[in-house]
C-alpha positions, -999 to +999 in steps of 0.1 A: -426+101+731-434+108+691-445+141+700-421+152+723-392+144+698-411+167+670-417+193+696-377+195+704-367+191+666-393+223+662-368+245+690-342+232+676-355+249+641-366+277+655-332+286+670-316+275+638-336+306+620-328+325+648-291+325+644-296+319+604-306+357+606-281+371+623-258+350+604-274+359+570-271+397+581-228+390+592-222+381+556-244+410+542-222+434+557-191+415+542-182+402+587-166+369+586-185+345+611-168+321+626-189+296+645-228+293+641-240+265+671-273+258+678-279+239+713-246+233+735-221+213+747-217+181+746-218+189+708-234+158+685-224+169+651-199+199+636-186+204+605-167+232+583-177+251+558-169+283+540-140+296+564-173+286+596-171+257+619-204+244+625-225+228+659-253+215+671-250+207+706-271+179+728-279+212+751-313+223+738-323+260+743-294+278+730-280+292+704-248+319+689-230+328+658-197+344+661-188+371+647-154+386+633-144+411+656-131+439+640-145+431+611-183+438+636-170+463+655-161+481+618-196+485+612-218+514+615-241+518+645-273+509+619-255+479+607-249+464+640-289+472+652-304+453+620-282+421+628-291+414+658-328+420+648-318+402+617-328+371+647-367+384+659-367+391+623-365+356+609-385+343+638-418+369+627-414+356+589-413+319+596-444+326+621-462+342+598-452+318+575-473+294+602-503+316+602-508+313+561-502+276+566-532+275+591-553+303+571-546+275+536-559+248+564-594+267+564-593+288+594-585+325+582-600+330+616-569+319+635-548+337+606-562+372+620-561+361+660-529+349+656-521+379+637-528+404+665-513+379+689-475+390+669-488+425+683-498+413+722-475+391+729-453+416+744-475+430+775-483+390+782-450+380+780-442+409+799-465+396+823-460+361+826-422+371+834-431+387+866-457+359+874-429+332+863-403+346+889-432+353+914-439+322+919-475+326+913-481+303+876-494+277+890-478+242+896-473+222+868-482+247+840-444+267+839-407+255+839-390+232+809-412+199+820-441+217+818-434+229+781-427+196+766-456+178+782-482+209+766-462+206+736-465+170+734-505+173+746-509+205+712-489+177+689-509+151+696-537+174+682-528+169+649-515+193+619-533+222+632-526+224+666-492+214+654-490+250+635-502+266+663-477+257+687-448+263+662-463+304+660-467+306+693-433+288+695-417+318+670-431+347+683-417+338+719-384+332+715-386+364+686-396+385+715-383+378+749-352+379+727-365+418+718-360+425+754-345+455+759-317+439+779-283+431+768-271+402+759-307+393+742-303+416+706-330+442+717-307+452+750-274+450+722-292+468+697-302+498+716-263+498+733-258+496+693-273+530+688-255+546+719-221+531+710-210+562+706-217+577+739-196+570+772-220+572+791-241+546+773-214+518+776-207+513+812-240+513+818-245+491+788-220+472+807-238+469+838-265+465+822-251+435+807-243+418+837-274+427+847-289+408+818-263+378+822-279+375+861-314+371+845-309+344+822-291+328+844-324+331+875-344+321+846-328+283+840-330+282+880-370+296+888-373+268+856-356+242+874-372+254+905-404+246+888-395+215+873-386+206+909-420+216+924-401+247+950-425+268+926-461+275+919-490+277+940 
């Protein structure tokens, strides 16, 4: 029970760091942010400070910031790209901090293997997503319940395994958001680079719809694994 709560807090903190990266980048370019949220409704806490409303919701795995539309639209393409990449960038930094902590705990071998994972994870993520949608992952190893069950088991192994889980969580969140599919950060960054070309924006609108469908299907497939409808 305690391990499950710790894992849930790790998920919330990971998303909070991600959205904090976007928030800081927006404020660096003097773009007002009306809303910063971690989680989804129902809202557990809401407060306002400095023109920004902050929310923490009960529904995990969500997070977003709402910048001022006119101010954000006035940014240069490279500035928008930096805003979109700031979220994954903070997750990469959090992963690096976790790896350094693992090294100081006495196992620099884990540090170097984890550092290699920064670059080897993307193909593993893509192949994992393909297997996920094709229902090829063994039953009990995919889905939301499996994630929390396996994560809680790792946390039972102590600080080292807990830190390893933290690093994996940060890298997975960063690389997933860098997939070149809007509304994910990677896709949004690509659209920002091509916003001067009308054809890119027309294609981008269609791809954004596809991206929303992809995220919705990901949730459905996760529930399918949880209910035993998918998985070999």
